[in-house]
N, C-alpha and C positions, 0 to 999 in steps of 0.2 A: 371503459378504459379510464383510469384515474388521470386527472389533469391538475395543474397548479398554475397560478398566476405569478408573474414576475413583478415585484414591487419596484418603485422608483429607485430604490437602493440596490436593485439587482438580487434581492432575496426571494426565495420561494419557501413554501411549507410543503414538505413531502407528505402526500396523503397517508393516512394511517394504514391503509391496506398495503401500500408499498413498503412503509417502514416495517410492518410486521413480516412481510415476505422476505425482506432483506435482513431481518434481525437487528434493525437499527434501534438505538436507544439514545436518550438525551446525552449530548456530549460526544457521540460517535462522529467520526469523520467519514466522508465519502470521496471517491475519486471519479473524475469525469474522463473517460477513456475515448479518445478520438478514433473512430473507425475509418478504414480506407475509403468508404463511400461518403465521408464527410459528416455522418451522424455521430452521436455520442452515446456512450453506454455509462450508466451510473453503477458504481460498485462500492460496497462497503470497504473502508480502509481500516477495518478493525481486527484484521488477522493477527494472531500471535506469531512471534518470530519462529515458533516451533513449526509453523506450516512450511517453512523454507527447508526443513530437513530433507535431504536427498535431492534438492533442486539442482545441484551441480553434479549429480551422479554420486556413486559410492566413493568414499575416501579410502584409499589403499595405502596411505602413508602412516607414519607414526604421529601421535598427538603432538601438537605444537604448544609450547609453554607461553605464558604471558610475556616472559622476558624475550623469547624469540620473536614474538609478534612486535614488541616494542622496538627491538633492534631492526627488524625489517622495515618498520614505519620510519624509523630514524634514517636508515639508509636511503629510502625512497625520497625523503625530504631533502637530504643533503645532495642527492644526485641531480636535483633540478637546477 
């Protein structure tokens, strides 16, 4: 099992085998996800926004224009 040592600055070097398995490269970001049992899971935070397609289910409405989005944002801000 790969291990890493925490430096005095709180840094670690992710072992090469783990980086390869996660598809991590220099400059990539990772997320530390807290699990219900108190442990943490390390996940790459390198996904494209395209991976969110369908996340909220199918869209059955008409496309929204940028102007409509701007208006909705403006309405939300003024309602505060």
